[in-house]
C-alpha positions as a Markdown table, in Angstrom:
| # | Residue | x | y | z |
|---|---|---|---|---|
| 1 | Met | -0.6 | -8.0 | -23.7 |
| 2 | Phe | -0.5 | -4.7 | -21.8 |
| 3 | Asp | 0.2 | -1.5 | -23.8 |
| 4 | Arg | 1.9 | 1.2 | -21.8 |
| 5 | Lys | 0.5 | 3.8 | -24.1 |
| 6 | Asp | -3.1 | 2.6 | -23.4 |
| 7 | Lys | -5.0 | 5.8 | -22.2 |
| 8 | Ser | -8.3 | 4.0 | -21.7 |
| 9 | Tyr | -7.9 | 4.0 | -17.9 |
| 10 | Asp | -6.6 | 6.1 | -15.1 |
| 11 | Lys | -3.2 | 4.9 | -13.8 |
| 12 | Asp | -4.5 | 5.7 | -10.2 |
| 13 | Ser | -6.8 | 2.7 | -10.7 |
| 14 | Leu | -4.1 | 0.1 | -11.2 |
| 15 | Arg | -4.7 | -2.8 | -8.8 |
| 16 | Thr | -2.4 | -4.3 | -6.2 |
| 17 | Pro | -1.1 | -7.7 | -7.1 |
| 18 | Arg | -3.2 | -10.2 | -5.1 |
| 19 | Trp | 0.0 | -12.1 | -4.1 |
| 20 | Leu | 1.5 | -8.9 | -2.5 |
| 21 | Phe | -1.7 | -8.2 | -0.6 |
| 22 | Glu | -1.9 | -11.8 | 0.7 |
| 23 | Trp | 1.7 | -11.8 | 1.8 |
| 24 | Leu | 1.2 | -8.6 | 3.8 |
| 25 | Asn | -2.2 | -9.7 | 5.1 |
| 26 | Glu | -0.7 | -12.9 | 6.5 |
| 27 | Lys | 1.4 | -10.6 | 8.8 |
| 28 | Tyr | -1.0 | -7.8 | 9.5 |
| 29 | Leu | -4.6 | -9.3 | 9.3 |
| 30 | Phe | -6.0 | -6.1 | 7.7 |
| 31 | Asp | -9.4 | -4.9 | 8.8 |
| 32 | Val | -10.0 | -2.3 | 6.1 |
| 33 | Asp | -8.7 | -1.2 | 2.7 |
| 34 | Leu | -8.1 | 2.5 | 3.2 |
| 35 | Ala | -8.1 | 3.6 | -0.5 |
| 36 | Ala | -10.2 | 1.3 | -2.7 |
| 37 | Ser | -13.0 | 1.1 | -5.1 |
| 38 | Arg | -15.7 | -1.5 | -5.2 |
| 39 | Ser | -13.9 | -3.2 | -8.0 |
| 40 | Asn | -10.5 | -3.4 | -6.4 |
| 41 | Ala | -11.1 | -3.6 | -2.7 |
| 42 | Leu | -9.0 | -6.3 | -1.0 |
| 43 | Cys | -10.7 | -6.3 | 2.4 |
| 44 | Arg | -14.3 | -6.9 | 3.3 |
| 45 | Asp | -14.5 | -3.3 | 4.6 |
| 46 | Tyr | -13.1 | -0.6 | 2.4 |
| 47 | Ile | -13.1 | 3.2 | 2.0 |
| 48 | Thr | -13.5 | 4.8 | -1.4 |
| 49 | Glu | -12.1 | 8.0 | -2.6 |
| 50 | Lys | -15.5 | 9.5 | -2.5 |
| 51 | Glu | -15.9 | 8.5 | 1.2 |
| 52 | Asp | -12.4 | 10.0 | 1.8 |
| 53 | Ser | -10.3 | 8.1 | 4.4 |
| 54 | Thr | -9.0 | 11.4 | 5.7 |
| 55 | Leu | -12.4 | 12.3 | 7.1 |
| 56 | Leu | -13.4 | 8.9 | 8.6 |
| 57 | Asn | -12.4 | 7.3 | 11.9 |
| 58 | Trp | -10.2 | 4.3 | 11.0 |
| 59 | Phe | -10.9 | 2.6 | 14.3 |
| 60 | Glu | -14.5 | 2.1 | 13.3 |
| 61 | Phe | -13.2 | -0.6 | 11.0 |
| 62 | Gly | -10.7 | -2.3 | 13.4 |
| 63 | Asp | -7.1 | -1.6 | 14.2 |
| 64 | Ser | -5.2 | -2.4 | 11.0 |
| 65 | Gly | -5.5 | -1.0 | 7.5 |
| 66 | Phe | -4.0 | -1.7 | 4.1 |
| 67 | Cys | -3.4 | 1.2 | 1.7 |
| 68 | Asn | -2.3 | 1.3 | -1.9 |
| 69 | Pro | -3.1 | 4.9 | -2.4 |
| 70 | Pro | -3.5 | 6.6 | -5.8 |
| 71 | Tyr | -0.1 | 7.8 | -6.9 |
| 72 | Ser | -1.1 | 11.1 | -8.4 |
| 73 | Lys | 0.3 | 14.3 | -6.9 |
| 74 | Gly | -0.5 | 14.8 | -3.3 |
| 75 | Lys | -2.8 | 11.8 | -2.7 |
| 76 | Ile | -0.1 | 9.7 | -1.0 |
| 77 | Glu | 0.8 | 12.5 | 1.4 |
| 78 | Ser | -2.9 | 13.2 | 2.2 |
| 79 | Leu | -3.2 | 9.6 | 3.6 |
| 80 | Ile | 0.2 | 9.4 | 5.3 |
| 81 | Glu | -0.6 | 12.3 | 7.6 |
| 82 | Pro | -3.6 | 10.5 | 9.3 |
| 83 | Ala | -1.6 | 7.2 | 9.3 |
| 84 | Ile | 1.0 | 8.9 | 11.4 |
| 85 | Thr | -1.6 | 10.2 | 13.8 |
| 86 | Tyr | -3.5 | 6.9 | 14.1 |
| 87 | Ala | -0.3 | 5.0 | 14.7 |
| 88 | Lys | 0.2 | 6.9 | 17.9 |
| 89 | Asp | -3.1 | 5.4 | 19.1 |
| 90 | Asn | -2.2 | 1.9 | 18.1 |
| 91 | Phe | -3.7 | 1.7 | 14.6 |
| 92 | Thr | -1.3 | -0.1 | 12.2 |
| 93 | Ser | -1.5 | 0.8 | 8.6 |
| 94 | Val | 0.7 | -0.5 | 5.7 |
| 95 | Phe | 1.2 | 1.5 | 2.6 |
| 96 | Val | 2.3 | 0.2 | -0.8 |
| 97 | Ile | 4.0 | 3.3 | -2.4 |
| 98 | Pro | 6.8 | 4.2 | -4.8 |
| 99 | Glu | 10.3 | 3.9 | -3.5 |
| 100 | Leu | 11.4 | 7.2 | -1.8 |
| 101 | Asn | 13.0 | 9.6 | -4.2 |
| 102 | Gly | 13.4 | 12.9 | -2.3 |
| 103 | Glu | 9.7 | 13.8 | -2.3 |
| 104 | Ala | 8.2 | 15.9 | 0.5 |
| 105 | Arg | 6.8 | 12.7 | 2.1 |
| 106 | Thr | 10.3 | 11.2 | 2.6 |
| 107 | Lys | 11.0 | 13.1 | 5.8 |
| 108 | Asp | 7.6 | 12.0 | 7.4 |
| 109 | Ile | 8.1 | 8.4 | 6.4 |
| 110 | Met | 11.7 | 8.3 | 7.7 |
| 111 | Leu | 10.7 | 9.9 | 11.0 |
| 112 | His | 7.4 | 8.0 | 11.6 |
| 113 | Ala | 7.5 | 4.7 | 9.9 |
| 114 | Ala | 8.1 | 1.6 | 12.1 |
| 115 | Lys | 9.1 | -0.5 | 9.2 |
| 116 | Ile | 10.0 | -0.1 | 5.5 |
| 117 | Ile | 10.1 | -3.2 | 3.3 |
| 118 | His | 12.3 | -3.0 | 0.1 |
| 119 | Phe | 12.2 | -5.4 | -2.8 |
| 120 | Asp | 14.9 | -6.5 | -5.2 |
| 121 | Arg | 12.7 | -5.7 | -8.3 |
| 122 | Arg | 9.9 | -3.5 | -9.3 |
| 123 | Val | 6.3 | -4.6 | -8.6 |
| 124 | Asn | 4.0 | -4.9 | -11.6 |
| 125 | Phe | 0.5 | -3.8 | -10.8 |
| 126 | Trp | -2.7 | -5.1 | -12.5 |
| 127 | His | -4.9 | -3.5 | -15.1 |
| 128 | Pro | -8.1 | -2.1 | -13.5 |
| 129 | Thr | -10.5 | -3.9 | -15.8 |
| 130 | Lys | -8.5 | -6.6 | -17.6 |
| 131 | Asp | -6.9 | -9.5 | -15.9 |
| 132 | Ile | -3.4 | -8.6 | -17.0 |
| 133 | Glu | -0.2 | -7.5 | -15.4 |
| 134 | Cys | 1.0 | -4.0 | -16.3 |
| 135 | Lys | 4.7 | -4.1 | -16.8 |
| 136 | Gly | 6.7 | -0.9 | -17.1 |
| 137 | Asn | 6.6 | 0.5 | -13.5 |
| 138 | Asn | 9.2 | 3.2 | -13.7 |
| 139 | Arg | 10.1 | 3.1 | -9.9 |
| 140 | Gly | 10.6 | 0.6 | -7.2 |
| 141 | Thr | 7.9 | -0.1 | -4.7 |
| 142 | Ile | 8.1 | -0.2 | -0.9 |
| 143 | Cys | 5.7 | -1.2 | 1.8 |
| 144 | Val | 5.7 | 1.2 | 4.7 |
| 145 | Glu | 4.3 | 0.3 | 8.1 |
| 146 | Phe | 3.0 | 3.0 | 10.4 |
| 147 | Ser | 2.5 | 1.6 | 13.9 |
| 148 | Lys | 3.1 | 2.8 | 17.5 |
| 149 | Lys | 6.8 | 3.3 | 18.2 |
| 150 | Pro | 9.0 | 5.6 | 20.2 |
| 151 | Phe | 9.6 | 8.8 | 18.1 |
| 152 | Asp | 13.4 | 8.5 | 18.3 |
| 153 | Val | 13.6 | 4.9 | 17.1 |
| 154 | Pro | 14.4 | 4.8 | 13.3 |
| 155 | Ala | 12.4 | 2.7 | 10.9 |
| 156 | Gln | 13.5 | -0.9 | 10.6 |
| 157 | His | 14.5 | -1.6 | 7.0 |
| 158 | Ile | 13.8 | -5.1 | 5.6 |
| 159 | Phe | 14.9 | -6.4 | 2.2 |
| 160 | Cys | 12.8 | -9.1 | 0.5 |
| 161 | Thr | 13.2 | -10.8 | -2.8 |
| 162 | Leu | 10.1 | -10.4 | -4.9 |
| 163 | Ser | 10.1 | -14.0 | -6.1 |
| 164 | Glu | 9.9 | -15.3 | -2.5 |
| 165 | Val | 7.1 | -12.8 | -1.6 |
| 166 | Lys | 5.2 | -13.7 | -4.8 |
| 167 | Glu | 5.6 | -17.5 | -4.2 |
| 168 | Arg | 4.3 | -17.2 | -0.6 |
| 169 | Gly | 1.5 | -14.8 | -1.5 |
| 170 | Leu | 0.3 | -17.1 | -4.3 |
| 171 | Glu | 0.5 | -20.1 | -1.9 |
| 172 | Ile | -1.8 | -18.2 | 0.6 |
| 173 | Tyr | -4.2 | -17.0 | -2.2 |
| 174 | Cys | -4.5 | -20.4 | -3.8 |
| 175 | Lys | -5.5 | -22.2 | -0.5 |
């Protein structure tokens, strides 16, 4: 069982649930994982923190990217800025991030996102080294799509039930 007080790992290394990735990947066919490590990469091609996504040309990997960035201070924002820029040139990226709560990134997301997917419950991420779900996420999770769109068109907001997303994602993963 997962212990929230376990300090043996860095919370930035929590893994995306495979079912959530598969559900998104069915729609977006990701070419690259924009913020991964060798142990948690979900795409064949991936960029590690050491390689630094903000310094690389994302188009070298294709035209769509998945990103569950580290949640520590400033790391989400550092990746959203290039996502906005690349979207103008037809690169689609999808971010799995905490529900917006008035942070500085809220304005950029609301102005530049093409789509924001909301869930009815909190997503539980996975322990970085043990095959266990880590319950206790203190905020909701959203998926934010950055893709080419007219600037004055607001983001499309979509609501999904987590149980349906999980069921479909597991169905895809288990094929």
